[in-house]
N, C-alpha and C positions, 0 to 999 in steps of 0.2 A: 327609896328615899329613907330618910331618918325616922326617928321615933315620933316626930311631930308632923307627919305627912298627910293629914287630912287636907284635901285639895278643894278649897273654896272656889267660888266663881272667878276670883282675881288671880288664881294660880297660873303659873306660866309653864310653857314647854320651851326648853332652851336647847333643843336638839342642835347639834353642831351644823353649821353652815360653812362650807369651804369654797365659796365662789372666789375665784381669782386669788387663791392663797390666803384669804382672810379666814379667821376663826369665826367671826360674826361681824355684822355691819356696825354695831355700836358697842361701846364699853359704857355700862351704866354706873355713874358715880352715885354716891349715897343720896345726894340732892335729887337726882333724877328719879330714883326709886321712890323716895318719899313723895315727890310731886306726882308721880304716876298713881300712887295709891289714893291721892286726894283729888285728882283731876282726870276724868275720863277722856279729855281731849288728847292726852298723851298716849292712849292705847296703841296707836299705830306704831310707835317706837318699840313696843313690848310684845309684838307678835312672835310666834314660835320661831326660834332660830335666829332672831334679830340681834340678840345681845348677850354679853357676858359681864361678869363682875367678879370681885374677889371676896373672900371671907372677911377681909378687913372692912369692906364697904357694908357687908351684912351686919357686922358688929356695930357699926355706927347706926344703921337703920334700926336694929333691935333696941339699942339704947334710946334712940329718939322716940320710938313707939312707946316704950315704957315710960319715958319722961313725960310724954304727952297724954298719958292716962290709959293706954291700951292695957288689957289684961295680959298676964304672962302667956297664957295659952294662945291668945290672939296674936301677940307679937311673935311667938315661936312659929305659929302656923304661917304667918306672912313671910318670915325670914326663910323658913324651910322650903317654901314654894320656889325660892330662887336657888336652891341647892344644885339643881341640874345646870345652872348657868355659871357655876364657879370655874374660874380660870386660875390655874396654878401659876406660881412664879418662883424664881430662884433667888439665891443670895446675890448673884450677879445682877439680877433685875433690881433688887433692893439698893445695891450700891449705885447702879446707874440712875435710879430714881432720886437718890439723895444728892447726887452730883447735879441733876437737873434742878432739884429744889434749891440748892445753894446758888446756882447761877441765876435763878429767878429771884431769889431773895436779894441778891446783889443789885438787881434791877428794880427793886421795891415791889415785886409781885410776891405776895405772901400766900403760899399754899401749904396745906397740911401734909404730913407724911403719907397718909392714905391717898390723898389726891395726887401726890407726886408719883406714887406707885401706879395708880390707875392710869394717869396720863401717859406715863412711860410705856405701860403695857399696851395701851391703845395705839400709840405710835408704832411700837414694835410689831404689833399684829395687823397694822394697817386698818384699824377700826376707827370710827369716829367716837370721840369722847363726848358723851351726852351729859350735859350739866346745865345748871342755872347759876353757877358760881361766877360772880363778876370778874374774878381774877383770870378766868379763861376766855372771856369775851374777845373775839377777834383772833384767837390763836389758831395755828394750823391744826387741822383734823378735829376741830371742835364743832359740835352742833350745840349751839346755845339756845336753851329754852328758857325764856324769861318767865315771869309770873303770869300765869294764864288764869283768866276768870272762868268760872264754871259755866 
């Protein structure tokens, strides 16, 4: 792992799981990662080998942690624990994701660039997109996790 690799109790193991051609069962969007850190009820979704994410999602998580008052060292430790879960993507993936974003925008579903790439990758890899973003509620291959109480 990287320079910030102290592995606290919430650290993950994201060893590859290739059941049925899948890279992992879930694609973790930024919302899901932040919700997991705040709510132990989401732990089953974050077991070893269960999910992947992108460095773009980790960028959003890092920013949110700093914005919400976490120290730089704590935020880096949390984000670094997801490094083994990183899923690479190509320029073609970016272009396909932007075409998806445009088609959703025309139907008044407003999603971010990062969410468009994440959802595209989830569909491409036949993983479930784990989110709490209301724009994805009811969409194919989405596991929607609403606000859960502690």
